[in-house]
N, C-alpha and C positions, 0 to 999 in steps of 0.2 A: 290349811283350813279344810280343804276336801278329804285329806287323810283322816282328820278329825271327824268329819261328818260321816264318812263311810264307816268308820270304826264305831261311832256311836250308833249307827243304824243297827247293829247287831246287839246293843245293850237294853233298849227299851227306853228307860227314863235317863235323862242326862242333865247334869248340872255344868254350866260353862261359867267360869269365874274369870273376870278381867278387870283391869283398872278402867274407872269411869272416864278419865281424862283422854283416853285414845280416840282418835278421830274416826276410825273405821267402826262401824257398829255390826254386832252380831244380830241378824234378824231371823228369828226361828222360822218364819214363813218362808224365807229365802232357802231354807234347808228342807223343804217339804218334799223334794225329790228323793232325799235320803231317809227321812223318818218323819213321823207325825210331830208337827210343831208343838203341839199340846203336851208332849212329853219332855219338853226342854225348858229348864229354868235358867235364866241368865242373872248372875249376881255381879254387880258392878262394885268395885272397892275403890278406896281412896288412893292406895299405893300397893306396892308389891308385898309389903309385909302383912297387910290385910288380905290379900289375894292368897298367900300361902297359909295364912291362919284359917280362912273359910275353906279352902280346898282340904287342908289337913283334917279339920273336924268332919267334913263330909265324907271323906275317904275313911276315917275311923269308925263313923256312925254306921255306914253300909246301907243306909235307907235309899240311896240312889246308887245304882250299879256302876255308872261310868261318870267320872268327874274329868272335865277338861279344864286346864288353866293356862292362861296366857301370861308370860312373864316379860318383863322389860329390862331386866339386868340379870347377869349370870347368878346362878345358885351356888352357894357354897355347899361343902360336903355335908355340914349339919342339917341345912335346909332340905337338901335332896334326900338325906337318910331319914329325916322325920316324915317326909311324904311317903317313902317306901314303907316304913313301919306302920303308918296309918292305913295304907292301903292293904297291907297284910292283916292288920287287926279287924279291918271291916270287910275283908274279902270283897274288895272294890278294885276296879281298874282305874288308874289315873293316868292321863295323857297331858303332858306338858308341851305346849307349843313354845319352842325356843327360837328366837331370831337367829338367822345365819351367823355362824362364828362364835355363838356363846357357848354351848355345850353344857354338860353336867357330868361330873365323874360318878355321881351316885346312880346314873340312869341304868336300868337293866338292859334296855336296848335303845338304840338311836337309829332313826330312820331319816332318809333324805328322800323328799318327793319332788320330782320335776315333770313338767309337761312334756310330751313326746310329739313332735310335729308330724301330722298326718293330714293331708288335705281333705280326706274323706271322713276323719273322725276327730272331733274336738275334745273327746273325753279320754283320750289315750294318755296314760302317765307311766312313769318310771319309778317304782318304789324300791328303794336300795336300803338294806339293814347294814349300817356301817360300824355298828357296835352291838355286840350280843355277848353277855356274860356267861350264857349257858348253851350256846350253839354256834353254828356257822354264820358266815356272812354271804349274802346273796342278793341278787337284784331280779325284780320282776317287771314285765310290762303288764299293766292292768287297765281295766276300762270298766267304768261303772255301768251296769244294766239297770236303767231306771225303772223299766217295766217290771223286772224280777226283784228289784231292790237288793242287788247282790253284786259282787265284784267278780269279773271275769278275768282270769289269766290269760294274757294273749302272748304267743310266742313272737319274739322280734323277727323282722323280715330276714330270711335266709336260714332260719334255725327249724 
């Protein structure tokens, strides 16, 4: 979720699409440290089929530069490819939040984000790119700088 919020901070306007039955809520005000909550629209759908349809149309339209969608079951190749083509057509960025272990073969990149224990800094994270169709695989330690609303790359201890 933090990866999505930080990524959205660079985009301006954001559409977040998720299934309404999920217990956890996305509260735009809770993301105020990352971007202006007035720039986020949350769409709640009945099921994953609707989530994919809303996300595809938003990506294709291009009116919103950043679309986040949460899925609850694995994407098949057709679904993933449709999202890719829609994002390309609308010149839009799409970020799919995939539960651990699901994956998607159609993804251009796949990231794994975990917190890093630091008794003096609760914002330290490790972002690792674990799939990249057009580049290398790498990991970074990052920290969100709330005052500057930007991401700082932090060298791990001993490097």
